[in-house]
N, C-alpha and C positions, 0 to 999 in steps of 0.2 A: 470461342471454342471452350474456354475455361468454364463459362456459365452453362454451356450446353452439357458438359460433362457433369457439372454439379446437379443439374436437373435430372439427368439420367440416373445418377447414383441415388438421389433422393427418392425418385420413383421406385427404384429397385428396393430400397429400404422399406418404403411404405407397403410395397407389395408383399415383402417378407412378413410384415406385421399382420397384414390382412390374412395371408395364408395360414400363419400360425394360429391366429385367433379363430379362424374357421375350423382348423383341425381340432382345437381344444373344444369348441362348442359341440362339434359332432360327436365327440367321445364321452361327453359328460351327461349324466342323467339329471335333469333339472330337479327331480324330486328328492335327490339326496345331496344337493349342494351344501357345502359347509362354508360359511363366511367367517373369515378370521377377524379377530378383534384388532382394529388399528390403534386402540388405546392400550398402552402397556399395563399389565397387571402390577400391583404394588410390589409384589415380591421380586420383580425383575430389576429394581433399582439397587444394584450392588456393584462393587468393584471400585478400587481406589483410583483408577485412571481412565475409566471409560463409563459411558452412560448406558446402563441397561445391558451389560455383558457379564457373563459368569466365566469360570475358568475353562469351560469347554467351547466357548464362542470362538468361531474361526475369525482370525485377524489377517488382513491382507498385508503381506510383507513382500520382499523381492521375489517376483515370479512364482509365488505360491501362497497358499493360505495355511496358517498354523493355528492350532488351538492356543488360546490366550495363556494357558498355564505352561506352555512349552516355548514361549517367545524367547528369542536370543537377540543380543545386540542392542538392547534398550529401545523398546518400541511401546508406544501407547496408542490407544484408539478411542474413537467416539462412535457410538451407534446413533446416527443422525435421525432416523425416523422416530426413535423414542425421545430424543432430545426435542424434536419439533413438536411433539405432542404436549410439551410444557413450556417451550420457548420458541416463539415464532421468530425466524431469522430471515434477513433479506440478502445475506452474503454467505458464501459457502464456508468461510473460515471465521465467521463472526464469533466473538468472545472465546476464541480458542484458548487464550491465555488464562481463562477462568477454569479450565478443565485439565490442561496438559502441562505437567511439570517440565521445565526446560524450554518451554516456548514463550518468548517475550516479543513476538513479532518476527523473530528469527529463531533458529534452533541452536541452543547453547551459545548464543551471542555471535553466531557466524552468519553474516549476510550472504544471500545468494542461494538459498535452498532451491531444490528442484521440485516443481509441482507436476505430478503425474495424475491424469484422469484416465481411469481404466488402463493404466500401464503405459501411457504415452504422454509426452510433454505437452501440456495445454494450460490455458489460463484458468486460474481459480475463479475469476469473476464471470466466466462464461458458462458455469454450471450452477444452476440454482439449487438451494438446499433441498427442495422437494424432490429433486432427481437423485439425491445422494443416499446411498446405503451406509457407507462407513468412511470415516476419515482416519487414516493412520499416520502417525508422526514417527519417522524412523530417524533416530538420533545418533546412535553409535556407529563407529566405522564398520563393525561386523554386519550391521543391519543394512548398510547401503552399498557395500562393496560390489555386489553383483551388477549394480547399475552403471558402474564405470566412472570415468573422469568427471563428468558434469554433475554427478550426485554427491561430490565430496564434501559439501557443506550441509548435508542433510536432505531428507526427502519428505514431502507431504504427499501421500498417496490417497487420492479420492476415488472411491469405487461407487459406481452408479447402481441403481436398483435393477433387479432382474425379476422375471416372472417366476411363479411357483406353481406346481401341480395343484389343481383344485378348480373350483368354480370361479367364474369371472368376478372380479371386484372392481368397483368404480369408487374412487375417492375424490371428493371435491373439497377444495379449500378456497375461501375468498376473504380478502382483507380490504379494509379502508382505513387510511391513516392520514395524519398531518405531520409535516415537518415544520418545526418552529425554530427560529434563530436563537442561539444561546446568548449572543451579545454582538454588538456592533462597535466599531471604533468610534471614539468621540473626538470631534474636531472643533476648533474655535469658530465662532461666527464671524461675520465680516468686521464688525466694529471692534471686537476684541483682537482679531488678527491685525487690523490696521494699527491699533494702539501699540501692540507689541512689536510690530514691524518698525514703527517709528522709533521705538526703544532700541531695537537692534541697530538701526542706522546711527542712532546717537552713540551706541557703544563703539561703532566703527568710525566715529568722528564725522559723520555725515548729518545733513539737515533733515528734518522730518519730511516724509513724502506726502502724507495725508493730513489735511487740515482738520481742525476740531469740528467744523461745520459738516464736512463730509462724513466723519466718523459718527456724528450725531444722527445724521439722516439715515445712515445704514442701520444704526441701532434702533431708531424709531420705527422703522418698518412701514411707514405710511405709504410709500410707493416702492414696492419690491422690484418693480420693473426698471426703475431708474437707479435705485440703490439696492442691488440684489444682495441677498443673504441666503445663499443656496445651501441647503442641507441635503446631501445626497441620500441620507438614510431616513428622510422624512416619509411619513405615510402617504404623501403625495406621489411618491415614486416606488415605494417598497411595501409589499404586503407583509403582514405579521406571520404568515404561514403559507404553505402551499400543500396541496393534497397529493396523496399517493394511493393507487389502487392496484390490486393484483388478483388474479384468479388462476387456479391450477386444477386440471383434471388428470387423474391417473387411472389407467385401465390396465389390469393385469390378470393373468390366469394361465391356463394350459393344462396339459395332461402329461403322462409319462414320456410321450414322444417329443412334445414341443411346448415351450413356455414363452410367454411374451410379456413385455412391459412397455407401456407407452405413456408419455407425459406431454401434455400441452399446457403451456403457460403464457400469461400475458401480464405485463405491468405497465403502468403509466404514472407519470408524475409531472407536476407543474413547475412554475418558476416564481421567484420572489418579485421580479420586476412587474410593475403594475401600471405601465403607461405606454403609449405609443404602440408600435407594432409588436413589442415584446409582450404586451398584455394578452394578445390573441395568438401569438406565434411562439410562446416559450414552453419549454418542457421536453419530455422524452418519452418514448414508447419502446417496448421490447416484446417480441413474440418469439417463443422457443418451442421446438418440438424434439422429442427423443423417442426412439424405438429400439429396444433391445430384444433380440430373439435368440433362444437357445433351442437347438434341435438335436435329438439323438437319432442319427441315421440308422445305426444298428448297434449291436452290443460292443463293437470295437471303435466306432467312429462317431464323434459328436462335433458340433460346430456352433459358433455364434456369429450373428451378424448384427452390428449396432450402427445406428445412424442418428445424428443430431444436427439440428440447424437452428440458428438464432438470427434474428433480424432486429437491429437496433437503429432507431432514428432519434436524433436530438435536434430540436428546433430552436432557433434563436434569431438574434439580430446581429448586424455587422457593427458591433460596438463592444469595447472593453469597459463596461460600465463600472465594474468593481475597481479596476485599475484607475479609472478617472476619479472615483470617489476618494481614493487615497492620495491623489496628487493635485487635483485642480482646486485652487483656492476659492472660497465662497463668494468673493466680491467680483470675480473676473468678468462675468457677463450674466445677463438674464437669459434663462433657457428659452423664454417665449417673449414676444413683443406684441402687446395688445393693439389691434388695429382700431379699436374704438377710442384710443387716446391720440390718434393722429389728428393734427389741426385741420379744421375745415379749410379747404382751398389748397391743401398740399397735394397738388396734382401728381407730382413726381412720385411721391410715396404711394399714392393710390394706384398708380400704374404698376408698381411692384406688387401690390396686393392683388390686383385683378389678373396678373399674369403668373402668379405663383402656382406651382404644382403641389405645393405642400402648405396649404392653409389649415392649420391645426384646429379641429373642432369648429371651423368656419370663423374663428375669432382671433387667431394668433399667427404671426410669422415666427420663423425660427430665429432665435437670438444667437449672437456671436460677436466677434470683434476681429480686428485686423490680425491679432495674434491667435485667435480661436476660430479660424474659418471652418474648421471641422471640430466637432466636440461630441462627447458621449450622448448628450441629450438629443442633439440633432440627428445623430446616427440612429438612435432608437426610434425617433419619429419618422425619419425619411431615408436613412442610409441603406435600406433594403433588408432582406432576410436571408437566412442560410439554414441549411440542413446538413448535419453530419450523419452519414450512413455507414453502418458497420454490418457486414454480412459474414457469418461463419458457418462452415459446413464441416462436419467431422464424420468420418466413416472408419470403422475398424471391424475386422473379421478375424476369427480364429478357428483353427482345426485341431482337434485332439484325437490321437490314435492310441488306443489301449493295446499295448504290446504284450499282454499277459500270456499270449501263446508262445512268445519268445522267452519272457522272464516275468514272472508274477510281480506286480508292483511297478512295472516299467511303462511309462507313458511318454509319447512324443507330442509336443505342443508347438504350434507356430501361430504367430499373430502378425497382422498387417494393418497399418493405419495410414490413411491419407486425409489430411485436413487442409482446408482453404480458408483464408480470411482476406477480405478486401475492405478498404476504407476510402471514402472520398467525401468532399464537401460540394454541395450544390448551393449556389448563391445567386441572388439578384442584387447587383450593386448599383445603387443610384448615386448620382451627384446632386447636390442641393446647394442653394444659396442661403447664407445667413445674413442677418441685418443688425446693424448697430444704430441705435437711436440717438439723435441729438434732441435735448430737452429744453423747453422753456417753461417758465412759471408765470401764469397770468392770474392775478388776484388770488394767489394761494393754490391754484390748480395747475398740476403738471400736465403738459401736453408735448407730444412729439412734433418738433418743428421740421425734421427731415430724417431720412433714413439713408444710411450708407450700405450698399450691397457688396457682399464678397462672395464670389462664385456664381454658378448658374445651376438651374434646375435641369436635370437630364434623367429621364427614365428610359433606359435602353430596352428593357423587356427581354434582355438576353440572359439566359441561364449560364452561369460560369461554373465549370468543374475544376476543382483544385485539390491539392493535398492527396492525390490518389496514391495509395500504397497497397501492397499485397503481402501476404505471407503464406508460404506453403510448407507443411510439415509432412514428412514421410518417415514412418517408423516400421521396423521389421525386427522380429526376434523369433528364434526357434530354440527349443530346449528338449533334452532328454531328462525326464524326471523319474526318480526311483524313490518309492516310499513303501516300506514293508516292515512288518513286525514278526520277529522270529521267537517262538516259544513264549509268547505273551509278555516278555520282559525286554527283549532286545529290539529296539526300534532303530532302523537305519534309513537315512534319507540322503539323496544325492541329486545334484543338478549339473548338467553340462550344457552350456548355452552359448549362443551368439546373439548379440544385441546391438542394434544400431538405430540411430535416427538422425535426420538432417532437416534443418529449418532454413528455407530460403526466404529472404525478405528483400523488398525493393530498396534500392539505395545501398545495398551491401553486396560487394563483389564476391566475398567468400560466404559460403553457407556455414551456419553453426552446426557442427557435427559432433556426434558421439558414436564411437565404435569400440566394442570390447568383446572378448570372450570371457566366460565366467565358469567357475567351478565351485560348487558347494558340496561338502561332505559333512553329514551330521550323524550323531549316534546318541541315544539316551537309553539308559538302563532303568527300566521300571519307573520312568518319570522321576528318577532320583538323581542320577548322575548324567550330565550332558556335556557333549563336546561338539563344537561346530567350527568347521574351517570354511570360510568364504573368501573368494579371491576374484580378481578381474585382471585380465591382460588387455590393457588399454592402448589405443592408437590415437595420435593427434598429429594433424598436419601443421600445427603451429611450431613444431620442433624440427630441427635439422635431420636430414637423412642419417640413419644409424641410431638416433635417439628418440624415434617417434613411438616406440612401444616400450611398455614397462609393466611389470607384475606388481599387483597390489594385494598382498596377503593379509588376512585377518584371522584371529582365533578367539573363540569364546568358550568359556567353561561355566558350568552351573552345578549347584549342589542343593537339592531339596532337603533341608535339615529336618523338616517336619515329618519325613518318612523314616528318620532314624529312630532307633529304639528309645533314645533318651527323650524324644518329643512325641512319639507316635500316640501316646496315651495322655498327652497334656490336655488339661481342661482350659488352659489359657490360649496356647498357640495351636491353631488348627492349620495354618499354612505359613511356611517360612522357606524362602529360597534365596540363596546367595549366588551371584553370578559376576563374572568379570570378563572383559574382552579387551583386546589390543590389536592394533593393526597399523599398516602403512598404506595410505591411499595416494596414488599419483594422480595429479589433476592439472588441467590446463585452464581452469576457471580464471585464474589471476594473470594469465598471459593475455595482455590487452589487445594484441594484434598478430597478424600473420607476418612471417619473414623477419621477425625481430632478431633472428640469428644471423641475418645477412647485413653487412654494411651497405651503405648506398650513398650516392651523390644526388643532390637535387639541382635542377636547372632553374635558376632564378632569373626571370626576365627583367632586365633593367635594374639589376641589383647594384651595380657599381658605375661610377663615372670615370671616363677616360681622361687623358691629358687634354683632349679637345673639349672645351666647355660645352656642356649640354649633351654630349654624346654618351650613350649608355653602352656598357659592355655586358654581354651575356656570359655568365660564368657557371661552372659546375662546382657546387660547394659540398664538401664532405659533411655528413650529419651523423654517421654511426659506423662503428667498427664491426668486424665479423666475429662470431663466436660459434664455431662448429660443434662445440662441446655443451651447448645449452641443454639442460635436462628439465624434466617435470618438477615443478614445486611439489612438496609432499606434505600430507597431513599425517602426522605421527600421533597416535592416541592410545591412552589407557583409561578405562573406566571400570568402576565396580558398582554393583547394584544389589540392594537388599529389598525384598518385597515379601509381604505376608498378610495374614489375617489373624485376628485375635477374637476370642469369645464367639466362636461360630460365625465369623465374619461380621460381628457387630462393628469392629474396627478393622479397616484394611489400609495398608500403607505401602509405599515404595519410596526409595531414596537412592540417588546415584551420586557418586563423585567422579568427576571427569577431569582429565588434563590432556590437552592436545597442543601440538606445535605445528604451525605451518612454516616449513623451512624451504629455503631456496627460492624466495621471492625475487622476481627479476627487477634489476635496477642497473642503470648506467653508473657504475661505481667509480666516481671521480677520484676518491681517495685511494683507490687500489692501483692507480696507474700514474705514470709521470705527468706532471702538470702540463707538459707541452702536448699532451694528447687532446687538449681542448683549449680553445680561445673564445672569448666572448666577442671580440672585434679585431679583425674580421671574424665572422661566425664560422667556427670550424670545430668538429668533434670526430675523433677516431675512437671514442669510448664504446665498447660493445656492451650489450645487455648480458649480465652474468647472474647466476643464481647466488644470491647473497643474503637478502633480508630474512629474518626469522621472527615469527609472531607466536605468542603463547597465550592460551586461554585455559583457565582452570576454575572449577566451581563445584557447587553441589546443588542438586534439585531434589525436591521432595513432594509427595502427595499423600494426604491422609483423608480417609472417608469414614464417616459414622453413619450407619444404617440401622434404624430402629423402628419396629412396629410397636406402638403403644395403643392398645385397644383398637379403636377404629382409625387411628392416626398413624401415618407412616412418615418418618422424617429421614431425610438423607442430607448430610452436610459434608461438603468436600472443601478441602483447603490445600492449596499447593503453592509452590514458590521456587525461586532459584536465586542464588547469589553467586556471582562469578566475577573474576578479575581478569584483566588482559595486560599484556606487557609486550612492548617492542624489545625483543631480546637482542637483536642485532640490526644495526643500521649503518649505511654508508654515510658518514657524517664527519665533519671536522669543524666543530665550533670552538671559538676562542675560549669560551667559559663553559665549564663542565655542567653548570646548572641549566644550560640550554640543550644538552644532549637528549635526543629523543629515545635512545636506547635506555631501557630500564623504566620508561614511563608508559602509561596506558596507551592502547592503540587509539582511543578516542580522546586523547589529551587535548584540552583547550589551552592555547598559549596566548599570552598577552602581557601587558604592563600592569604593575601594581600601582594603584592611585594613592595619593597622600592628601586628599582633600582638594580644595580649590586654592588658586592664587588669590589672596585677598587684597593685595596692594602691589604697586609697582616696585616698591623696595623689596618685597618678598620675591618678586620675579628676578630682580637684579642679583639677589644673593643665592638663588637656586641654580641647579644644574641647567645648562643651556638646552632648550628643546630644538631638535632638528625637524620638527613637524610643522614648521611655520611660526609666524609671530604669535606670541601669547600675550594676553592681557588679564587684568584682574577679572575673576569669574571663570577662567579656563581651568581645566583639570590639571593638577600637578601630579607628576609621577615620581616613583622612587628610582634613584640612580643605583641600580643593582651592582654594577661593577666599579663604582666610585671614580669614573673617569671624567666626571663633570659634564657629561653630555647625556641627554635622553635620546636614545635611538632604538632600533630593533634589537640591539644587543642587550637591552634591558628587559626583554620579554622573558617571562618565566612560566612554568607550569601552573595553571589556575584550577584545574579540576577535570572531571570526566564528562564528556559530552553525551554519553549514552546513545551514540549513533547506531549501534547494533542492539539497542535495548538497554534499559537502566541496569546498574549493577545488581540491585535487588528488585525482584518483581514478585508480586503475590497475587493469588487468585482465589476466589471463594465462590461456591455455588450452593444454594439451599433449595431443597424440594420438600414441601409439606403437603401431604395428601390426606384429606378428611372427607369421608363419604364420597361425594362426586366432585368435590372442589380440589383444585391443585394450585398451590402458590409456589412460584419459582422466582428466585432472585440470583443475580450474578454480580460480583464486584471484583475489581482489580486494583492493584496499587503498584506504583513505580517510585523507587527511592534511590538516592545516591548520585544522580546525574545533575548537571548544570547546563545552562544555556545562556546565550548572549542576547540582550535587548538591542539588536542591531538593525531592525527594520526601519523603514522611512517614518514609522509612527514615533520612534524614539530618537533617531538621528536626524535632527531638523536644523538646517542652516540654509543660507542663500535664499532662494525663492521657493523653498519647500512649503507645503501646507502645514499649518501648526496644529498639533494635537493638544489635548488637555494637559499632557505631561509638562509642557513649557510653563504652565502656571507656577511651578515650583522652581523657576529659574533663579540664578544668582543675580542679585542687584546689591547696590551698596546698603540698602535697608534690610535685605534678607540674607546677608552673607553668613550669618550664624545658623540659619535654619534651611538654607537652600539645598535642594537635592538634585538640581539640574544646572548645567553650565549656563553661562551668559548667552544671550541671543546675539546672532551676527548675521549680516547679509552677505558675508564672504564665506568661502569654504573653510570649514573648521576641521582641518586634518588632525589637529592636536587632540580635540575632544572626542571625535567620532572614529575611534579605532579600537581594536580588541584590547580590553582591559577589564580588571575586576570591578571597575565602577559600574559596568553594564551587566555584570554577571548576576544570575539568580538561580536558585534551586528549583528543579522541576519536580520535586516530590509531590505526589498526588494520590488520592484515593478516588476511584470512580465507581459510582453505582451504575453499572452498565446496563442492567436489564431487570425489570420486574414484570411478571405476568401472572394474572389470576385467570384460571380456566374452570369451566364447569361442563361436565359430561352428563347429558340427560340420561335418566334411567332407561335401559333398553326396553323395559316393559311398556313404555309409552308408544312404541312404534310397531307398525305392521311389518313383520319379518320379511314379507314379500317385496317391500319397497325400501324404506330407510331402515338400516340396521343399527346405525349409531350416529349420534349428533352431539357436537360440542361447540361451545362458544368461548371466547377469551378476549381479554383486554391486556395490552402490552404497552410499556413505556421503556424507551431506550435513551441512554445518555442523560439520565435524570438528574444526577447530582455529582458535583466535583468538590472535594474537600482539599484545599491547597492554599498555602500562603500566597502564591502567585497565581491564583485562579484566574483573575482578570486577564493577566498577560497570556496565559496558556490557552485561553478560550478565544483570543482575538485572532481573526484572519485579516491580514492587511493586503489589499489589492486583489482579493478573491472573495468568492461567496462565503458567507459565515458558516461556522460549525452549527449543526442542527441537533435539536432534540426530536424524538420521534414518538408519536402516540398512535396506537392502532387498536382497532377492534376487528375480530375475525370469527369466521365460522368454518367448521370442518364437518364432513359427513361421509358415511360409508353406505353405498348402495349395493 
């Protein structure tokens, strides 16, 4: 039934498109059609915080569009079509931090912003850049208040393209590119691994496991089937690149009564795996359609009907190849067993060969061992294939009623959205046998004397469906909008609205909901003095009865100084506006679950033993207390903004200072209640969740643009950035030592031990503080005893630095546009500074039976104790060495050359105006260069596909 409804709605949407297109064609005279230029004129590249917008450009904000010069509440925007003409993008928010001050992957360092597409919550990755008209970033409390509780950490509003009155336009864009891996992890080969593993055993007081002869044979490589040395990143298994293709067609037009916009797009990309079933079954495809219709029914009523659908298929094999590449040691087994090396007369082995369903290339059986009866190589060759399918359908419609007969400037608007998304996996899962060879050597020639078989070949041919999930979004809002100017100077605006959306997802009992009333009142005098009051009255079912609704008021003021007498005739300052806003937003975003205000008992089956041995008693265990007074956490904020233009907009700038506090975070506050409210054994808690924690963020963002026409060359240089700090103002904590208090430290604080080099001798260990993290030996990391109690434990952990989990403390972005004749050069770069990270992946933390990476070459030994940068090797668990400490800490400071594109637009005189009107070509490179001290570490992906560079050539045309 669900898919039947989807098909009906899609057909309705396409019929609307066809109807509108027909209406437009009938009303237009072909002899007077005017084709608009899809390539922006040079003079449009102005504005400190947007691409190709001037002060009169309309910017999408909450439930309305406002001229850029009149924006309140700290909003920046990007004109995406003009950006795409010089920067080909594959993701809707690509390189956003190179243009928008205050955006560092989050908004003002607050994780969890709300993404809206045409006013409703949707995925940013499900709308392609070619579909987008504008991206607005709403940062301040005043700008986001009308959206209610779930927008309290900022909003990114994506507005898709719409048709315009005029003749039909057809825009075509096609691209062909390659993705190339930046870097791969480097692991030791078999011989070096065996040598160092013997050393690790020696460190542990054990005898060597591998003989010198065995190590030599693995190093010699004369028979890789008997003495394997498997490199998972070899060109035998991995390609050096894979291709990506895409094509988009846009059709738009209309007349005064109806306008239409349609977009059809397709992209396809391959896979790095280059063997087995992955070679012909890897990659992904996506097809998308969008149709937006605007109809003016009469002078009082207008409507829009929008529909979009996307179909995504990712093809692969039933193997975690990248995970295996990071864990499986190179000597474990040979991926393939050659049948031409089986001894003559080995009848039993040939029976295996003749009955195998998976004879690779007619020459090999699948390799393995008793411990590796399934493995990534065999899975890729014979484990079967899978397809991940994602289907999304989005539909929204709106009605506008002009109520000018009641009151001039009054409009009633209502919008409805219904979205569906479904995901599932289709797979064919095969069972297979692997074989372990026993070898003999005859006169210097290795032959297989027998095979040991593990498992059986079974091809069921049954298609399995798994991982089926769905998501449904329903959104509805209605508003009375008033917008009117009195006497040319007094502009009044107002909105009274009701807004709600609900997202239902499989596996979730409760739907994600947002419901609020909203009120906006605005006034500006002659675009000189502004005041705006925006508020929401929000509802949340996560709170107890009586506390489920709360008012969120905000106020913004602005003063355009450039209109005052002391600046109006200035030859330097042509635009200068000072604004400030403050507000309190109530939000349930950080309330992790429903019913936290209720205490509860849990029924633990077989949790306790009775006096009768072996009998289990069913118990009800208390887990949480009641709190009928639980309230919304609040975002309390103040920000001030200065923006302007100098020398006739040769230089434009904006800067903001912000401070906000998230107060009333929920926590089971153990220090606020008597200790008998909770016990660890038996497990019992009567602690309620209470509003307690407070977080603070403050910082400054800035953007500055230089726009200059020099003869035939136009140059636009934009530079923006943000520096911000965070602090845990209030925490429920009771540490024995003040240096461990989380209050007063950054929200992204990294905690750990401070190291003091290595233990270099047993006598040094005997004289040092006792480590509670297991037995230590020379070559292990020594830590500082912070509290002087003679013991190294978790009480010696201290603050080590900022993790930058919501963005680095300092972020910078730069974009450059140079246009000369028909050539355009564009470049974008970003930088992140002030954060740190821990080298704690399996690539760096190596012990026991782990795979050895090249970092262990710098290990501690008696001969390298003065220069070693890595602890001693061990075949035991090394809890002392591999734990959070500044030994593993590194700075993540980096500068990225994110994008470079060179474009050429062919002169229009070359084309017949009746067919091709404009044509352009371009070449693009993405993720080209990283400048960083720890570049190699930051570019490594462990246990997953590598980070990629992207090179592309493309063509665009207007018909």
